N, C-alpha and C positions, 0 to 999 in steps of 0.2 A: 215665751211670748215673742221674743225677737225672731226666732226661726219660723214660727207659725205665720207671723206677719210677712216675712220675706217670701215664704212659699206662696202665700196668698197673693202677694203682689206679682210674683213671677207668673203664676197661673193667669192672673188678670191681664198682664201685659202681653206675654208670649202666646198663651192660648187664645186670648182675645184677638190678637193680631191675625192669627190663622182663621178664626171664626169670622171676623169682620171682612177680611179679604175675600173669603169664600162667598159671603153674602153679597157684598158689593160687586164682585165680578159677575155674579148671576144677574143682578139688576142691570149692569152695564150691557151684558149680552142681550137682555130683553129689549133694552132701548135700541141697540144696534139692529136687532132683528126687525123692530117696528119701523125704524127709519130706513132700512136697507143700507145700513152703515151709520154714519154720524148724521145729526141734523145738518141740513145744507148750510153752508157758510153765508152770512149776510153779505150784501153787496159791498164791495170795496175791501173785503178781507179774503186773502188767498186761502183756499181750502186747507193747505198744509199748515198755515199759521193758525187757522181756526181749530183744526184737530189738535195741534201741539199745545196751544195755550188755553183752549176752552173745553175740549172734550177729554183728552187724556188726563190721567191723574197727575197732579202737580207735585213737585218736590216739596217736602215739608208736611204733606197731608198724613203720611205714616207717622212721623214724629208727633204731630198733633194728636193723632189717635192714641199713641202710647201715653202721652201726658193725660189725655182725657180718661183713659182706663185707670191710670194711677189715681186721678182725682176721685173717680167714682169708688174705687176700692178703699181709699183713705176715708171717704165720707161714710161708707158703710162700716168700716172697721172700728172707728172711734165713736164713742158715745157723743151724741149731739152733732154728728158730722153731716146731718141732712142739710144744714145751712150751707155747707160748702158745695154740695151737689146742686142745690137750688140756685146759689149765686153763679156757679159755672154755667148752668143752663140759661139763666137770665142774660149773662154776658154774651153767650154764644148767639142767642136769638137777636139781641140788640146789634151785634156785629154784622149779622147777615141781613138784617132788615133793609138796609139801604140797597144792597145788591139785588135783593128780591124785587124791590119796587121799581128798579130801573127799566126792566123789560116792559112794564105796563105803560111807560111814558111815551112810547113810540106810537104816534097817532096819525101821521099824515098818510094819505093813500099810497104814496111811493114807497112807504116803509112796510107795507103789508108782508112781503116775503121776508124782510129782515125781522119783523115781529114774530113770524112763525118760527124762524130759526132761533131767535132769542128766547121765546117762550118754551120751545122744545128743550133748549139747554137749561132754562130755569127749572123746568119740570124734573129733568134728570138731576140737577143740583139739589133740589128740594128733597127728592127721594133719597139721595145719598146722605144728605144732612140728617133726615129723620131716622133712616135705617142704620146709619153709622152710629148715631148717638144711642139708639136703642141697643145695638149690638155691643157697644162699649159699656153701657149700663149693665147688660147681662154678664159681660166679662167681669165687671167689678163685683157683681153678686156671686159669680162662680169662684172668684178669688176669695171672697168672704167665706163661702161654704167650704172650700178646700183648706184654707188657712185655719178655719175653726176646728177642723178634724185634728189638728196638731196642737191644740191648746192643752 
């Protein structure tokens, strides 16, 4: 039982890392093609700062993905673990809710270009959030399936 759960967790984390990276890199390429690069920087933010802090992957996102894949694997592996997955998803949505709502608060006419940039960034962030979560969920299920072969 221990080996099967370790093998399943390894498949979920390592295999899921490569799957998620492949998927999200494809989405990022699609956005860059649509924008002709990155969404334009809002007024007052230097383009290199905008790209470094708002467009490129941030440190810690990979580690968070690994943790999320382990959470999903554990939730699927143990009986009654669905509550863990549901709690994680509720926490994740609540944590992102505030940042998603900020781009919609820009309303003055001078901020129209800034709004386009922030909404473009928010759209990319939302797709990464949804697709990354879905990919991590699939990775957790893959770990369950492979680990189950060794029971």
